[in-house]
C-alpha positions in Angstrom: -31.2 -1.6 -24.8 -31.9 -4.7 -22.8 -29.6 -6.8 -25.0 -26.9 -4.1 -24.7 -27.1 -4.2 -20.9 -27.1 -7.9 -20.9 -23.9 -7.8 -22.8 -22.3 -5.0 -20.9 -22.8 -6.4 -17.4 -20.9 -9.6 -18.0 -18.1 -7.7 -19.8 -17.9 -5.3 -16.8 -17.8 -8.3 -14.4 -15.1 -9.9 -16.4 -13.1 -6.7 -16.4 -13.4 -6.4 -12.6 -12.6 -10.0 -11.7 -10.1 -10.7 -14.5 -6.4 -10.0 -14.4 -4.3 -7.5 -16.2 -0.7 -7.9 -17.4 2.0 -6.7 -15.1 3.7 -3.4 -16.1 7.3 -3.4 -17.2 9.9 -3.5 -14.4 11.0 0.0 -15.1 7.4 1.2 -14.5 7.4 -0.4 -11.0 10.7 1.2 -10.2 9.7 4.6 -11.6 6.5 4.7 -9.6 8.4 3.8 -6.4 10.8 6.7 -7.0 7.8 9.0 -7.8 6.1 8.0 -4.5 9.3 8.6 -2.5 9.6 12.0 -4.1 6.1 12.8 -2.9 6.8 11.7 0.6 10.4 12.7 1.5 10.6 16.4 0.6 8.9 18.5 3.2 7.2 20.9 0.9 5.7 18.2 -1.3 4.7 16.2 1.8 2.7 19.1 3.1 0.5 18.6 0.1 0.6 14.9 -0.5 -0.1 14.1 3.1 -3.7 15.1 2.5 -4.1 11.7 0.7 -2.7 9.9 3.8 -5.1 11.8 6.0 -8.0 10.6 3.9 -6.8 7.0 4.4 -6.2 7.7 8.2 -9.6 9.1 8.9 -11.3 6.6 6.5 -9.7 3.9 8.6 -11.2 5.4 11.8 -14.6 5.6 10.1 -14.6 2.1 8.6 -13.6 0.4 11.8 -16.1 2.4 13.8 -18.8 1.1 11.6 -17.5 -2.5 11.6 -17.4 -2.5 15.4 -21.0 -1.3 15.8 -20.4 2.4 16.5 -22.4 5.1 14.9 -20.3 7.2 12.5 -21.5 10.8 12.7 -19.0 12.6 10.4 -15.5 13.1 9.2 -13.6 16.4 8.7 -10.4 17.0 6.8 -8.5 20.2 7.2 -6.1 22.1 5.0 -3.2 21.6 7.5 -3.6 17.8 6.7 -5.1 17.1 10.1 -8.5 15.4 10.4 -11.2 14.4 12.8 -13.6 11.4 12.8 -16.5 11.5 15.2 -18.5 8.4 16.2 -21.0 7.6 18.9 -21.0 4.6 21.2 -19.4 3.5 24.4 -16.3 5.6 25.2 -14.5 2.4 26.2 -14.2 -1.2 25.2 -12.8 -3.1 22.2 -14.8 -1.1 19.6 -13.4 2.2 20.8 -9.9 0.7 21.1 -9.9 -0.7 17.5 -11.4 2.5 16.2 -8.6 4.6 17.8 -5.9 2.1 16.6 -7.0 2.1 13.0 -5.9 5.6 12.0 -2.2 5.3 11.8 -2.4 1.7 10.7 -4.9 2.2 7.9 -2.6 3.7 5.2 0.1 1.1 5.4 -2.4 -1.8 5.6 -4.3 -0.4 2.6 -1.0 -0.3 0.8 -0.3 -3.8 1.8 -3.7 -5.0 0.5 -3.2 -3.0 -2.7 0.1 -4.7 -3.2 -1.5 -8.1 -2.8 -4.1 -7.2 -5.5 -1.4 -6.0 -7.8 0.7 -9.1 -7.2 -2.4 -11.1 -8.3 -2.9 -8.9 -11.4 -6.1 -7.3 -10.3 -5.3 -3.7 -11.3 -8.8 -2.7 -12.4 -10.3 -4.2 -9.3 -8.0 -2.2 -7.1 -8.9 1.1 -8.8 -12.7 0.3 -8.5 -12.5 -0.7 -4.9 -10.6 2.5 -4.1 -13.1 4.6 -5.9 -16.0 2.9 -4.1 -14.4 3.5 -0.7 -13.7 7.1 -1.5 -17.3 7.7 -2.7 -18.6 6.0 0.4 -16.4 8.2 2.6 -17.6 11.3 0.7 -21.1 10.8 2.2 -19.7 11.2 5.7 -17.6 14.3 5.1 -18.8 17.3 7.1 -16.7 20.2 5.8 -16.1 21.9 2.4 -12.4 21.3 2.2 -12.8 17.7 3.1 -15.5 17.2 0.5 -13.4 18.9 -2.2 -10.4 16.8 -1.4 -12.2 13.5 -1.4 -14.2 14.5 -4.5 -11.1 15.3 -6.5 -9.4 12.1 -5.3 -12.3 9.9 -6.1 -12.8 11.7 -9.5 -9.2 11.0 -10.4 -9.6 7.3 -9.6 -12.8 7.2 -11.6 -11.3 8.9 -14.7 -8.3 6.6 -14.7 -10.3 3.4 -14.2 -12.8 4.4 -17.0 -10.8 6.3 -19.6 -7.1 5.4 -19.3 -5.4 2.5 -21.1 -4.0 -0.5 -19.4 -0.5 0.8 -19.1 -1.6 4.1 -17.6 -3.9 2.3 -15.2 -1.1 0.0 -14.1 1.3 2.9 -13.6 -1.3 4.9 -11.6 -2.2 1.9 -9.4 1.4 1.1 -8.6 2.2 4.7 -7.8 -0.8 4.9 -5.4 0.2 1.7 -3.6 3.8 2.7 -3.3 2.6 6.1 -1.9 0.5 4.4 0.7 3.3 2.1 1.7 6.0 4.9 1.9 3.5 7.6 3.2 2.2 5.2 5.9 5.6 5.2 7.5 6.3 8.9 8.0 3.3 9.9 10.2 4.3 7.6 13.0 7.8 9.2 13.1 6.2 12.7 13.0 4.0 11.7 15.9 7.1 10.4 17.8 8.9 13.7 17.2 6.0 15.8 18.4 5.6 13.7 21.6 9.3 14.0 22.3 8.8 17.8 22.3 5.9 17.5 24.6 3.2 18.0 21.9 0.4 15.9 20.5 -1.0 15.2 24.0 -4.3 14.0 22.6 -2.9 11.8 19.8 -4.3 8.4 18.9 -1.5 6.8 20.9 -2.4 8.8 24.0 -6.1 8.1 23.6 -5.2 4.4 23.3 -3.1 4.7 26.4 -6.0 6.1 28.4 -8.3 3.4 27.1 -6.0 0.4 27.7 -3.6 1.6 30.5 -0.8 0.6 28.2 2.0 3.2 27.7 1.5 5.4 24.7 5.1 4.5 23.6 4.0 0.9 23.1 1.1 2.0 20.9 3.6 4.1 18.9 5.8 1.1 18.6 2.8 -0.8 17.1 2.2 2.0 14.6 5.9 1.7 13.6 5.8 -2.1 13.4 2.7 -2.1 11.2 3.9 0.5 8.8 7.4 -0.9 8.4 6.3 -4.5 8.1 3.7 -3.4 5.5 6.3 -1.6 3.5 8.6 -4.6 3.5 5.9 -7.1 2.7 4.2 -4.9 0.1 7.5 -3.9 -1.5 8.4 -7.5 -2.0 5.1 -8.2 -3.7 5.4 -5.2 -5.9 9.0 -6.0 -6.9 8.0 -9.7 -7.2 10.8 -10.8 -4.9 
């Protein structure tokens, strides 16, 4: 058994750090179309948006920890809303970065994923995503959220362990395209809600109270990050 483990660990490390062949161009295009199809139609978006909410709330949670705040829990709801609660000073750079990380997390994760795919690290991308999801699962504080994250992380785990290289590549590209496209729509939805007088306690409004900078400028930042990530990540994925 010791010799088997000694052989398996280097093989596993080589698999994680090594590169995998790029998929055929038609796979890249097909996964982009599939991701768009999951984001643009309203009925599908009402379901697929749950994945963006996972990234959104995960971004809040991760940055809260990185800035020294105490993360107490994350809740995900069936209406695709979410809530991340952390303890610490209710002001200052840590609170500002935590509040700003929600809408920016999905597109930035997509951009990072596109960089990994451009470098050929398909397996590494899948394993990093699985690790982040499992870490987030520990902090989930409601049944629906736990089920959603468990199913998502289980899907990543099954694909990374059992699927062949072509299936892994197609799945990874679809996920990254979805984060890039899906990271754009929430900022426009928030803008529409605010124009109708709603979403008075949105991330942009919280940031406005924290920094005394108009909420519209924070909304502009969300747009800039998501659109620039889509352009940059799309160029990497399309190898332009």
